C-alpha positions in Angstrom: 113.0 136.9 145.1 112.0 133.9 147.2 109.2 133.1 144.7 111.6 133.4 141.8 114.2 131.1 143.4 111.5 128.5 144.1 110.3 128.7 140.6 113.8 128.3 139.2 114.4 125.3 141.4 111.3 123.7 140.1 112.3 124.3 136.5 115.7 122.7 137.1 114.0 119.7 138.7 111.7 119.3 135.7 114.7 119.7 133.3 116.5 116.9 135.2 113.4 114.7 135.1 113.1 115.2 131.3 116.7 114.3 130.8 116.3 111.0 132.7 112.9 110.3 131.0 112.8 112.0 127.6 109.5 112.4 125.8 109.1 109.9 122.9 108.7 111.9 119.7 106.0 110.7 117.4 107.4 108.9 114.3 107.0 110.8 111.1 108.0 108.5 108.2 107.7 111.2 105.5 111.4 112.2 105.5 111.2 113.0 101.8 108.3 113.3 99.3 108.4 109.6 98.2 107.5 108.3 101.6 103.9 107.8 102.7 102.0 109.8 105.4 101.9 108.3 108.9 99.0 105.8 109.5 98.6 103.8 112.7 95.1 102.5 113.5 93.9 99.6 115.7 90.7 97.7 115.2 88.9 95.1 117.3 87.9 93.1 114.2 89.8 91.9 111.1 87.1 92.9 108.6 87.1 96.5 109.8 90.9 96.7 109.5 90.8 95.2 106.0 88.1 97.6 104.9 90.0 100.6 106.3 93.2 99.5 104.6 91.4 99.2 101.2 90.0 102.7 101.6 93.3 104.3 102.7 95.2 106.5 100.3 98.6 105.4 101.7 100.4 102.1 101.1 99.2 100.3 104.3 98.8 96.7 105.3 96.9 94.7 108.0 98.6 93.0 110.9 97.2 91.0 113.8 98.5 91.5 117.4 98.1 89.3 120.4 98.2 90.7 124.0 99.6 88.8 126.9 96.6 89.3 129.3 93.9 89.1 126.6 91.6 86.0 126.4 93.0 83.1 124.4 92.8 83.6 120.7 91.7 87.3 120.9 93.6 89.5 118.5 93.7 93.2 117.7 94.2 94.3 114.1 96.6 97.0 113.1 96.7 99.0 109.9 100.0 100.7 109.1 102.8 100.8 106.5 105.8 98.5 106.5 108.3 101.3 107.4 106.2 102.5 110.3 105.6 99.0 111.7 109.3 98.3 111.6 110.0 101.5 113.5 107.7 100.6 116.4 108.4 96.9 116.0 112.0 97.3 117.0 111.2 100.0 119.6 108.3 98.5 121.5 109.3 94.8 121.6 107.1 94.2 124.6 103.7 95.3 123.2 104.4 94.2 119.6 106.1 90.9 120.4 103.2 88.7 119.2 102.6 90.1 115.7 101.2 88.4 112.6 101.0 89.4 108.9 97.5 89.1 107.5 97.7 87.6 104.0 94.6 89.2 102.3 92.3 87.1 100.2 93.3 87.1 96.5 96.6 88.9 97.1 99.7 88.0 95.0 102.2 86.5 97.4 105.4 84.5 97.9 105.7 80.8 98.2 106.0 80.0 101.9 106.1 77.0 104.3 105.3 76.4 108.0 107.3 73.4 109.2 107.2 71.7 112.6 107.4 68.4 114.5 107.3 67.3 118.1 110.9 66.5 119.1 110.2 63.9 121.8 108.1 61.9 119.4 110.7 62.1 116.6 114.0 61.5 118.4 115.7 60.3 115.2 114.6 63.2 113.1 117.2 65.7 111.9 115.3 68.9 111.3 118.0 70.8 109.5 118.5 68.0 107.0 114.8 67.7 106.5 114.6 71.5 105.7 117.5 71.2 103.3 116.0 68.2 101.5 112.6 69.9 101.2 114.1 73.2 100.0 116.0 71.4 97.2 112.9 69.3 96.3 110.7 72.4 96.0 113.3 74.2 93.9 113.4 71.2 91.5 109.6 71.3 91.2 109.6 75.0 90.5 111.9 74.5 87.6 110.1 71.4 86.4 106.6 72.9 86.5 107.2 76.6 85.9 110.8 76.9 84.6 111.6 79.1 87.6 115.2 78.7 88.8 115.9 79.1 92.5 118.1 77.7 95.2 118.5 77.9 99.0 120.0 81.3 98.5 116.5 82.5 97.5 114.9 81.1 100.6 114.7 82.9 103.9 115.0 80.3 106.7 113.5 81.4 110.1 113.7 79.4 113.2 111.6 79.4 116.4 112.4 75.9 117.7 112.3 74.9 121.4 113.4 71.8 123.3 109.9 70.4 122.7 109.2 71.5 119.1 111.2 72.0 115.9 109.7 75.0 114.1 110.7 76.8 110.9 109.2 79.3 108.4 110.5 79.2 104.8 109.8 82.2 102.6 110.8 81.9 98.9 112.0 85.2 97.5 111.9 84.3 93.8 113.4 86.6 91.1 110.5 88.3 89.4 108.0 85.5 90.2 105.2 85.1 92.7 101.9 83.2 93.1 98.5 84.5 92.3 97.5 84.1 96.0 98.1 81.7 98.9 95.3 79.4 97.7 97.3 78.7 94.6 100.4 78.3 96.8 98.5 75.6 98.7 97.4 73.9 95.6 100.9 73.8 94.2 102.2 72.3 97.5 99.4 69.7 97.6 100.4 68.6 94.1 104.1 68.2 94.7 103.5 66.4 98.0 101.0 63.9 96.6 103.4 61.0 97.0 103.6 61.5 100.8 100.0 62.6 101.1 98.9 59.2 99.9 99.7 57.8 103.4 96.3 56.9 104.9 96.9 58.4 108.3 98.6 61.6 107.3 97.2 64.6 109.3 97.8 68.3 109.6 100.1 69.6 112.3 98.0 72.7 113.0 95.6 71.9 115.8 93.5 75.0 115.0 92.5 73.9 111.5 88.8 73.9 110.8 86.9 70.7 110.0 86.3 72.0 106.5 90.1 72.2 105.9 90.7 68.7 107.3 87.8 67.4 105.1 89.3 69.0 102.0 92.7 67.5 102.8 91.3 64.0 103.3 89.5 64.4 100.0 92.8 65.3 98.4 94.5 62.3 100.0 91.8 60.0 98.5 92.3 61.5 95.0 96.1 61.0 95.4 95.6 57.4 96.3 93.3 56.8 93.4 95.7 58.6 91.0 98.7 56.5 92.3 96.7 53.2 91.9 95.9 54.1 88.3 99.5 55.0 87.5 100.7 51.6 88.7 98.3 49.9 86.3 100.0 51.5 83.3 103.5 51.1 81.9 105.9 54.0 82.8 108.7 55.5 80.8 112.2 55.5 82.4 112.0 59.2 83.1 108.6 58.7 84.9 110.1 55.8 86.9 113.1 58.0 88.0 110.7 60.8 88.9 108.5 58.4 90.9 111.6 57.0 92.7 112.6 60.6 93.6 109.1 61.3 94.9 109.2 58.3 97.1 112.2 59.9 98.9 109.7 62.3 100.5 109.2 59.8 103.3 111.4 62.0 105.4 108.4 64.4 105.6 106.4 61.8 107.6 106.6 62.5 111.3 104.7 61.7 114.5 102.7 64.2 116.6 102.8 64.2 120.4 100.1 61.6 120.5 102.1 59.3 118.3 99.9 59.7 115.2 101.4 60.0 111.7 101.6 63.6 110.6 103.3 65.7 107.9 106.3 67.9 108.5 104.6 70.6 106.3 101.6 72.3 107.8 99.0 72.4 105.1 96.6 74.5 107.1 98.3 77.9 106.5 96.9 78.4 103.0 93.5 79.9 103.7 91.9 83.3 103.1 93.1 86.2 105.2 95.6 83.9 106.9 97.5 85.3 110.0 101.2 84.3 109.5 103.6 85.0 112.4 106.2 87.6 111.8 110.0 87.5 112.0 111.0 88.4 115.7 107.6 87.5 117.0 106.5 84.7 119.3 103.2 83.2 120.3 101.4 84.4 123.4 102.8 82.7 126.5 105.9 81.5 124.6 109.4 83.0 124.4 110.4 81.4 121.1 110.4 84.2 118.5 111.4 83.6 114.9 115.0 84.5 114.2 117.3 83.8 111.3 118.2 80.1 111.4 121.8 79.0 111.8 121.6 77.2 108.5 120.0 80.0 106.6 121.6 80.7 103.2 119.5 83.7 102.2 121.7 86.8 102.0 120.1 89.4 99.9 121.9 92.7 99.6 119.9 95.5 101.4 118.6 98.4 99.4 120.1 101.8 99.9 118.9 103.3 103.2 117.7 100.0 104.7 119.6 98.2 107.4 120.4 94.4 107.1 117.9 93.6 109.8 115.1 95.6 108.2 115.9 93.9 104.9 115.3 90.5 106.5 112.0 91.8 107.9 110.9 92.9 104.5 112.0 89.6 102.9 110.0 87.7 105.5 106.7 89.5 104.5 104.7 87.1 102.4 102.7 89.8 100.6 105.6 92.2 100.0 105.5 91.7 96.2 105.8 94.5 93.7 103.8 94.6 90.4 106.7 95.5 88.3 108.1 92.6 86.2 106.4 89.8 88.0 105.5 86.5 86.5 102.3 85.2 88.1 102.2 81.5 89.0 99.0 79.6 89.3 98.0 76.0 90.1 94.6 74.6 89.5 92.7 72.3 91.8 93.2 68.5 91.7 89.6 67.7 90.9 89.9 67.0 87.2 92.5 65.6 84.9 92.5 68.8 82.8 93.0 71.0 85.8 95.8 68.9 87.3 98.5 70.7 85.2 99.7 74.0 86.9 100.1 76.9 84.5 102.4 79.9 84.5 100.7 83.1 83.3 103.1 85.6 81.8 100.7 87.6 79.8 100.7 85.5 76.6 97.5 85.1 74.8 95.5 81.9 75.4 92.0 80.8 74.4 90.4 81.0 77.8 86.9 82.3 78.5 85.8 85.0 80.9 85.9 84.5 84.7 83.1 82.6 86.3 81.2 83.7 89.3 83.4 82.1 91.9 86.5 83.8 90.4 85.7 87.4 91.0 88.4 89.6 92.6 87.9 91.0 96.1 86.4 94.1 94.4 83.5 92.8 92.3 82.2 96.3 91.6 85.5 97.1 90.0 85.4 93.9 88.0 82.0 95.0 86.6 83.3 98.4 85.7 86.3 97.0 83.9 83.9 94.8 81.8 82.1 97.9 80.6 85.5 99.3 79.4 86.1 96.3 77.1 82.5 95.6 76.0 81.7 98.4 73.6 81.6 99.4 70.0 80.3 95.9 69.2 83.4 94.2 70.7 82.7 91.7 73.5 85.9 91.6 75.6 86.2 89.7 78.8 88.4 89.4 81.9 90.7 86.5 81.4 92.3 86.7 84.8 93.0 89.3 87.6 95.9 89.7 90.0 95.8 91.7 93.2 99.1 93.3 94.4 98.3 94.3 97.9 101.7 96.0 98.5 100.7 98.6 95.9 96.9 98.2 96.0 96.8 97.4 92.3 94.2 95.2 90.5 95.7 94.1 87.2 93.3 92.6 84.7 94.4 90.6 81.7 91.8 91.3 79.0 90.7 88.8 76.3 89.0 89.5 73.0 89.6 93.3 73.2 92.9 94.5 71.9 92.5 98.2 71.5 95.7 99.9 72.5 95.9 103.7 73.1 99.5 103.7 72.2 99.1 102.7 68.5 95.4 103.8 68.5 94.2 100.6 66.9 93.6 97.0 67.7 96.6 94.7 68.0 96.5 91.7 65.8 97.4 89.1 68.5 98.7 90.5 71.8 96.1 91.5 74.4 96.0 94.5 76.7 95.9 95.0 80.5 93.7 97.3 82.5 95.4 98.3 85.7 93.2 99.7 88.5 95.0 101.7 91.2 92.8 101.4 94.3 94.8 103.8 96.3 94.7 106.7 93.7 91.2 105.5 92.5 92.2 105.6 88.8 92.7 103.2 86.0 95.1 103.0 83.0 95.9 100.7 80.2 99.1 98.7 79.6 100.0 96.3 76.8 101.5 92.8 76.3 102.8 93.7 72.8 106.6 94.0 72.8 106.5 97.3 71.0 104.3 98.7 73.8 106.2 97.1 76.6 106.9 100.4 78.5 103.7 102.1 77.5 101.2 103.3 80.1 98.2 105.3 79.1 96.9 108.4 80.8 95.1 107.8 84.1 91.3 108.0 84.2 89.3 108.4 87.4 87.1 105.5 88.6 83.4 106.3 89.1 82.8 107.6 92.6 80.2 104.9 93.3 82.7 102.1 93.0 85.5 103.8 95.0 86.1 102.2 98.4 86.6 105.6 100.0 83.0 106.5 98.9 81.5 103.1 99.7 83.0 102.9 103.2 82.5 105.6 105.8 84.6 104.8 108.9 83.4 106.0 112.2 86.2 107.0 114.7 84.5 104.9 117.4 85.5 101.8 115.4 89.1 102.4 116.6 88.5 100.8 120.0 92.3 100.6 120.9 95.0 103.2 121.1 98.8 103.0 121.6 100.5 105.6 123.8 104.0 106.9 123.6 105.3 104.1 125.8 104.0 101.4 123.4 101.1 100.4 125.6 97.9 99.3 123.8 94.8 99.9 125.8 91.0 100.3 125.0 90.1 103.8 123.9 88.3 105.7 126.7 87.1 108.5 124.4 87.2 107.1 120.9 85.1 109.9 119.3 87.8 112.4 120.4 90.8 110.3 119.2 93.3 112.4 117.3 94.4 111.3 113.8 98.1 111.2 114.8 100.1 108.0 114.6 100.6 107.7 118.4 98.1 109.1 120.9 100.0 110.6 123.8 98.7 110.5 127.4 97.8 113.8 128.9 100.2 114.9 131.6 98.7 115.8 135.0 98.5 119.4 136.1 100.9 119.0 139.1 103.7 118.0 136.6 103.3 120.8 134.2 102.1 123.5 136.6 98.7 125.2 136.8 97.3 128.7 136.7 98.5 129.6 140.2 102.1 128.7 139.2 101.9 131.0 136.2 100.6 133.8 138.4 103.4 133.4 141.0 106.0 133.4 138.2 104.7 136.7 136.8 104.6 138.2 140.3 108.2 137.1 140.9 109.3 138.5 137.6 107.6 141.8 138.3 109.2 142.1 141.8 112.6 141.4 140.4 112.3 144.0 137.6 111.0 146.7 140.0 114.0 146.2 142.3 116.7 145.5 139.8 115.6 147.2 136.6 114.1 145.8 133.4 115.6 142.6 132.1 116.7 142.9 128.5 115.5 140.5 125.8 119.2 139.8 125.0 119.9 138.7 128.5 116.8 136.4 128.6 117.9 134.8 125.3 121.4 134.2 126.6 120.0 132.6 129.8 117.8 130.3 127.7 120.7 129.4 125.5 122.9 128.6 128.5 120.1 126.6 130.1 119.6 124.5 126.9 123.3 123.8 126.6 123.3 122.1 130.0 
């Protein structure tokens, strides 16, 4: 009996311990069939994370994490879904408090701004007014250049200002419109800010920009000055004069950095390939200023069913959270030539443009080559007019020129072209059409050749996952990577003295046998009632 009482006391102590420190259940996002399977993988290098994300069957994305005690600038790269990241993001605020969205090369994305200035060097500057003026100016330019209507209600305004620095992020959530990629976003911003960029000593606020980026910006400044000088030599229409006067009002964007040098309120260094853009509710390492919704924010989008208002803000803040359905893709050419200085809006209408050149391949050149084989047959020499990459759905959408065979009508269209849509996640392709009569048509899906599928090309070794996150949210180097389980969160093993060892089990059986010999056999019903009573406490 003594052994039984000791064992019972130990069980009660364990039960009390579990009530005070409950086990964290692994998150399983598949609550119904439409949700993806759980994916949570950490990588030491960005290229490895991007490769894995491209080969993953689930809708996953790449994020960068900074750790407090890591060397300056060192980042870990996480691959997971938006829903799963949000679950842990609000749960483990300590380990995920320095998180960045990786904007993949070539991915369709939203228009976004990184704004900042040094407060002590700009004592007369009113940051809120500057944000309001810039927002209105950009909205006017979107209407002027692309015919896209928007207002401050379409712009998510995030704030991470401190006593020393004014800092904002603006993310434009346009209705059914997005930019081809963040390189085109940068070109558009360079164009509309040319009046203020012509200032000789303008500089970039981001101290981490590369020399190449600064050189490119200086080149753009020189082009802007030359263009302005030529414009002054010619007579201007009244409309052009009014527009020029309005552009001159951009002087409010000129600020001073902490060294007293002339700088721009808009950071032009955040429009590069695979850019890391800090997330809502995240701060920089060593800083406590996380991005929150600004007091003067006017964005108030109604959350979708099943999504909380806070999660809705999180999703709206993601630059690459853009769906393929119904999107108008905006582009802006470089400022090098007069012909290319006019931004264009691609809505799928037919134009007389040639095929893509070597520098304009998509991130999946092997897929580009295969698509060309689909439209260059039976004596017809079709070409790829443009491609758009929707990273949120892992879709490559090709607008085809000079090849108009439509599977819906089983003939060539007279004028409207077709689209080839490649689903990188499912590794299939299908045809859609720009013709109004075929607006909702989608052909059958056809498998991609195995040799061009990312899952076939890339074989990921488990030892590449050099970091693991435990059930407490701690991210540590993997000690046994080859044995890492595939589960979302890898739980630490409990020590034997907590859970009991073989000797404890032996003592329990002996105590149970002694009790039954002296008091008779215990019925199964009684055991079940005891368990139910124990669970209810």
